[in-house]
C-alpha positions in Angstrom: 67.2 129.8 50.2 70.7 129.2 49.9 71.4 131.5 53.0 69.1 129.6 55.1 70.6 126.7 53.9 74.2 128.1 54.9 72.9 128.9 58.4 71.5 125.4 58.8 75.0 123.3 58.0 76.9 126.0 60.1 74.6 125.3 63.1 75.1 121.3 62.4 78.8 122.1 62.2 78.6 124.1 65.4 77.0 121.4 67.4 78.9 118.6 66.0 82.3 120.3 66.8 81.1 121.3 70.6 80.0 117.5 70.6 83.5 116.4 69.4 85.9 118.4 71.4 83.5 118.2 74.4 82.0 114.7 74.9 84.0 112.6 72.4 87.1 113.6 73.3 86.6 113.3 76.8 85.3 109.7 76.1 88.8 109.2 74.2 90.8 110.4 77.0 88.7 108.4 79.5 88.9 105.1 77.7 92.5 105.7 76.9 93.5 106.3 80.3 91.2 103.9 81.8 92.7 101.2 79.4 95.9 102.0 80.1 95.3 101.6 83.9 93.7 98.3 83.3 96.5 96.6 81.8 99.3 98.1 84.1 96.9 96.6 87.0 96.8 93.4 85.1 100.5 93.2 84.5 101.2 93.9 88.4 98.6 91.5 89.3 100.4 88.7 87.0 103.7 89.6 88.3 102.9 90.0 91.9 101.1 86.7 91.6 104.1 85.1 90.1 106.6 86.7 92.9 104.6 85.3 95.8 104.7 82.0 94.5 108.3 81.9 93.9 108.8 83.5 97.3 106.8 80.7 98.5 108.6 78.1 96.8 112.0 79.5 97.9 111.3 79.8 101.3 109.9 76.1 101.1 113.1 74.7 100.4 114.4 72.4 103.0 118.3 73.0 103.7 120.3 69.9 104.7 120.3 69.4 108.6 123.0 71.3 110.5 124.2 68.3 112.4 126.2 66.9 109.4 129.4 67.9 108.1 129.9 71.1 105.8 131.1 69.1 102.8 128.2 66.4 103.1 125.8 69.4 103.6 127.4 70.9 100.4 126.6 67.6 98.8 123.3 67.0 99.8 122.3 70.7 98.7 123.7 69.9 95.3 121.9 66.7 95.0 118.5 68.7 95.8 119.1 71.2 93.1 119.8 68.4 90.6 116.6 66.7 91.6 114.5 69.6 91.5 111.1 68.3 90.7 109.7 71.4 88.9 112.6 71.8 86.4 109.6 72.8 83.5 108.7 75.4 85.4 111.5 76.9 87.3 115.4 76.9 87.2 116.8 76.3 90.6 120.4 77.7 91.1 123.0 77.7 94.1 124.9 80.8 94.0 128.5 81.8 95.4 130.1 84.5 97.5 130.5 86.8 94.7 127.0 86.3 93.0 128.4 83.3 90.7 126.2 80.8 89.8 127.6 77.6 91.0 125.4 74.7 89.9 121.9 74.7 88.2 118.9 72.3 88.0 119.1 72.4 84.5 122.5 71.1 84.5 123.8 74.0 82.0 126.3 76.6 82.8 125.1 80.1 83.2 126.5 82.6 81.5 128.9 84.8 83.7 127.7 88.2 82.2 124.0 87.6 82.8 122.8 89.9 85.5 122.1 88.5 88.9 120.5 91.8 90.5 118.3 89.9 92.8 121.1 88.4 94.4 122.7 92.1 95.6 119.2 93.2 96.4 118.8 90.1 98.9 122.2 91.4 100.3 120.9 94.5 101.3 117.3 93.2 102.3 116.5 92.7 106.1 114.8 89.2 105.0 117.8 88.4 102.9 115.2 87.9 100.1 115.7 89.9 96.5 113.6 89.6 93.4 114.3 91.1 90.0 112.8 91.3 86.4 115.3 91.4 84.0 116.0 90.0 80.5 118.5 86.7 79.9 121.3 86.5 77.9 119.1 84.8 75.3 116.8 87.8 75.2 114.1 85.9 77.6 112.2 88.2 79.9 112.6 86.1 83.4 111.8 86.9 86.9 114.3 85.6 89.6 114.3 85.4 93.3 117.6 85.0 95.4 117.5 83.6 99.3 120.8 83.9 100.9 121.7 81.6 103.7 122.7 82.7 107.2 126.0 81.4 106.7 127.7 79.8 103.7 127.3 75.9 103.3 130.5 74.2 102.3 132.5 77.4 102.8 131.1 78.6 99.3 127.5 78.2 99.0 125.8 81.3 100.0 122.4 81.2 98.6 119.8 80.0 96.2 118.2 81.6 93.3 114.8 80.6 91.6 114.2 81.7 88.2 111.4 81.5 85.8 110.4 82.5 82.2 107.6 85.0 81.9 107.0 84.6 78.1 103.6 82.7 79.1 102.5 85.5 81.6 103.5 88.2 78.7 101.5 86.6 76.3 98.5 86.6 78.7 99.1 90.3 79.2 99.5 91.1 75.3 96.0 89.0 75.4 94.3 90.8 78.0 95.7 93.9 76.5 93.9 92.9 73.1 90.8 92.2 74.9 90.7 95.7 77.0 91.7 97.5 73.7 88.6 95.6 71.9 86.2 96.3 74.7 87.4 100.2 74.8 86.9 100.2 71.0 83.2 98.8 71.2 82.6 101.4 73.7 84.3 104.3 71.5 82.0 103.1 68.5 79.0 103.0 70.5 79.7 106.5 72.3 80.2 108.0 68.2 77.0 106.5 66.8 74.7 107.1 70.2 76.5 110.9 69.9 75.7 111.1 66.2 72.4 110.3 66.5 72.0 112.6 69.7 73.4 115.3 67.7 71.0 114.7 64.8 67.8 114.6 66.8 69.2 118.3 67.8 70.8 119.8 64.7 67.8 118.7 62.5 65.0 120.0 64.5 66.7 123.1 65.3 67.7 123.6 61.6 63.9 123.2 60.8 63.0 125.7 63.6 65.5 128.1 62.1 64.2 127.4 58.5 60.8 128.3 59.6 61.7 131.2 61.9 63.4 132.5 58.7 60.0 132.3 56.6 58.1 134.3 59.3 60.8 136.9 59.3 60.5 137.2 55.7 56.7 137.7 56.1 55.2 133.9 55.7 52.7 134.0 58.9 50.9 130.8 57.4 54.1 128.6 57.8 53.7 126.2 60.8 56.1 123.5 62.3 55.4 119.8 62.9 55.7 118.9 66.2 57.3 115.7 66.6 58.7 115.7 69.9 57.1 116.1 73.3 60.0 117.8 75.3 61.8 121.3 75.2 62.1 121.1 71.5 58.4 120.3 71.1 57.7 123.5 73.7 59.5 125.6 71.2 57.8 124.1 68.4 54.6 125.1 70.3 56.0 128.6 70.9 56.7 129.5 67.5 53.8 128.3 65.9 51.8 130.4 68.3 54.1 133.3 67.3 53.0 133.2 63.7 49.4 132.8 64.4 49.5 135.8 66.5 51.6 137.6 63.9 49.3 136.5 61.1 46.6 137.9 63.0 48.2 141.2 63.7 49.3 141.4 59.7 45.4 140.7 59.1 44.1 143.2 61.2 46.6 145.9 60.1 45.9 145.0 56.3 42.0 145.1 56.9 42.8 148.5 58.7 44.6 149.9 55.6 42.1 149.0 53.3 39.2 150.4 55.2 40.9 153.6 55.8 41.7 153.8 51.9 38.2 153.0 51.0 36.9 155.6 53.3 39.3 158.2 52.0 38.9 157.5 48.5 34.8 158.6 48.6 35.5 162.2 49.8 39.1 162.6 47.7 36.4 162.1 44.6 34.0 164.5 45.7 36.9 167.2 46.5 38.2 166.7 43.1 35.2 166.8 41.0 33.7 169.9 42.9 37.1 171.3 42.6 37.2 170.9 38.9 33.3 171.8 38.3 34.4 175.3 40.2 37.3 175.9 38.3 35.6 175.4 35.2 32.8 177.8 36.3 35.1 180.9 37.5 38.0 181.4 35.5 38.3 185.5 36.2 40.3 185.6 39.3 44.1 184.3 39.1 44.5 184.0 42.7 41.6 181.7 42.9 42.2 179.6 40.0 45.6 179.1 41.5 44.0 178.1 44.9 41.8 175.8 43.4 44.6 174.4 40.9 46.6 173.2 44.3 43.6 172.0 45.9 43.0 169.9 42.5 46.8 168.9 42.5 46.9 168.2 46.3 43.8 165.6 45.8 45.4 163.9 43.2 48.5 163.4 45.3 46.4 162.1 48.1 44.7 159.8 45.6 48.1 158.4 44.6 48.9 157.8 48.3 45.3 156.1 48.9 46.2 153.6 45.8 49.4 153.1 47.1 48.1 151.9 50.6 45.2 149.8 48.9 48.2 148.3 46.6 50.2 147.5 49.7 47.2 146.0 51.6 46.6 143.8 48.7 50.0 142.7 48.3 50.3 142.0 52.0 47.4 140.0 51.6 48.5 138.0 48.4 45.5 139.7 46.5 47.8 141.7 44.2 48.0 140.1 40.7 50.4 141.1 38.1 49.0 141.4 34.3 51.9 140.9 32.2 51.6 141.7 28.2 54.1 143.1 25.7 54.0 146.8 26.0 56.3 149.9 24.6 58.1 150.7 27.6 59.2 154.0 25.9 55.7 155.1 25.7 54.9 154.4 29.4 57.9 156.2 30.3 57.0 159.3 28.1 53.6 159.3 29.7 54.9 159.3 32.8 57.2 162.2 32.0 54.4 164.3 30.6 52.1 163.7 33.4 54.5 165.4 36.1 55.8 168.2 33.8 53.3 170.5 35.3 54.3 170.1 38.7 58.3 170.3 37.6 57.4 173.7 36.1 55.7 174.7 39.5 58.7 174.0 41.3 61.1 175.5 38.1 62.7 172.3 38.0 64.1 171.4 34.2 63.3 167.8 33.0 65.8 166.4 30.2 64.4 163.7 28.6 65.3 163.0 25.2 62.6 160.3 23.8 63.7 157.6 21.8 62.4 157.4 18.1 61.9 153.6 18.1 59.5 151.5 20.4 61.2 149.2 22.7 58.7 146.2 23.4 59.1 144.2 27.1 57.0 142.1 28.8 55.5 143.5 32.0 52.3 145.3 33.7 51.2 148.5 32.5 49.7 149.7 35.6 52.6 148.8 37.9 55.6 149.8 35.3 53.4 153.5 35.2 53.5 153.3 39.0 57.1 152.6 39.2 57.7 155.4 37.0 55.6 157.9 38.6 57.3 157.0 42.0 60.7 157.7 41.0 60.1 161.0 39.3 57.9 162.1 42.0 60.6 161.7 44.2 63.0 163.1 42.1 61.1 166.5 41.9 60.4 166.1 45.5 64.2 166.3 46.2 65.2 168.4 43.7 66.0 172.2 44.7 64.3 175.2 43.0 66.2 175.7 39.6 67.3 172.0 39.6 67.6 169.7 36.5 66.4 166.1 36.1 67.5 164.1 33.4 65.8 161.0 32.2 67.7 158.4 29.7 66.7 155.3 27.9 69.6 152.8 27.3 69.4 149.4 25.3 71.0 146.5 23.8 69.9 143.0 22.7 68.4 141.7 25.5 67.9 144.6 28.4 66.9 148.0 28.5 68.0 150.4 31.3 66.3 153.6 32.3 68.3 156.1 34.6 66.5 158.9 36.5 69.4 161.5 37.8 68.5 164.8 39.8 70.6 167.0 41.8 69.1 166.6 45.2 70.8 165.4 48.3 71.4 161.8 47.1 71.1 158.5 49.2 73.7 157.8 51.9 75.7 154.7 51.5 74.7 153.3 54.8 70.9 153.6 53.6 71.4 151.8 50.2 70.5 148.5 51.4 67.3 149.2 53.0 65.8 150.9 50.0 63.4 148.1 49.4 62.4 147.9 53.3 58.7 148.7 53.7 58.2 152.5 55.0 62.0 153.0 55.2 63.0 156.7 55.3 66.4 157.6 55.0 68.1 159.9 56.9 67.9 162.7 54.2 64.4 162.2 53.6 62.0 165.2 53.6 58.7 165.8 55.6 55.6 165.8 54.1 
């Protein structure tokens, strides 16, 4: 049972692992890449929209008429900057020939070390417009757009610069990123729970199928699987149930055949043995005749044992064998078994060394089955012993257990055959014919 449970758990772990490294890892990767792509797309969209608005505003800035004198135009453009109506959103600046800030709409002087990369980008641009994302000297994230004039106004004003803070936009991007992350997390949680449900809907039925199949493999052909699903797993349940039914029918037919053959053999064997004993008791003058009839009787006994074994096997397979346990003397049963095979051992010239314990050893067991076990072991020991060999039977006991050992000088059992000695009808590589 523990072996079956271990296989079942291993199967679950295998399916779950394949699902985790197959489906779930792909879902996590897709959500991660998709979420990052959405956030980057939102950021670019916000920044591009802001840049378009700033380009439109800076291009819409009306310069003083060229009919006025240069000093007059310079004063007029300075007045336009100072009176700029959207000071709460943007800051407008007049730029000098070296990129220095001449005047601002806020009235505050700009630090000379503040970067004006957009001014130099405008110099290189055919449209004379440059834009740049940067940080102010105070650490504020800003976007700046510079437009250069065709020629300097008043001899020193070369362009105008529009600057806006990106703090509100960055906050909006962070908020959107949180929303995207929450949506991805919800999708991931849903994928995990749906995946677990799917894996359990596969692993549990398969575990049940494996458990039942193992019972069938162990010889329980009456077990059946309850069909709960009308799908491929349900079809597999039907197939296994049908297989169990057919195996049960085959096993039943086999047991009935064995039982029938055993009963059919028992009657003639009884007659042969009875008449053989009658003839032996009537004619005792011819040694060859006596020897032959003795062999007939012994072989008849051997066949009778085989028939009884067949019947026991048939009863055991059909569940009809009963064990009747009671307190018995195991030493007495072993001694009787040794005594019953002494004649056969003498005919093969095999010595049996057995020192019967003086004290009785009570055990709780079935007399007939225990006697059958002793007879089979001793019979095999004689069968595989060579002429002139020796069989040693020992009894060892302590407070709670008794150990009976039968050792012969035969071929032995190869190590690779030892795990199979309890299998039905198994014969090792060193087994003898007959």
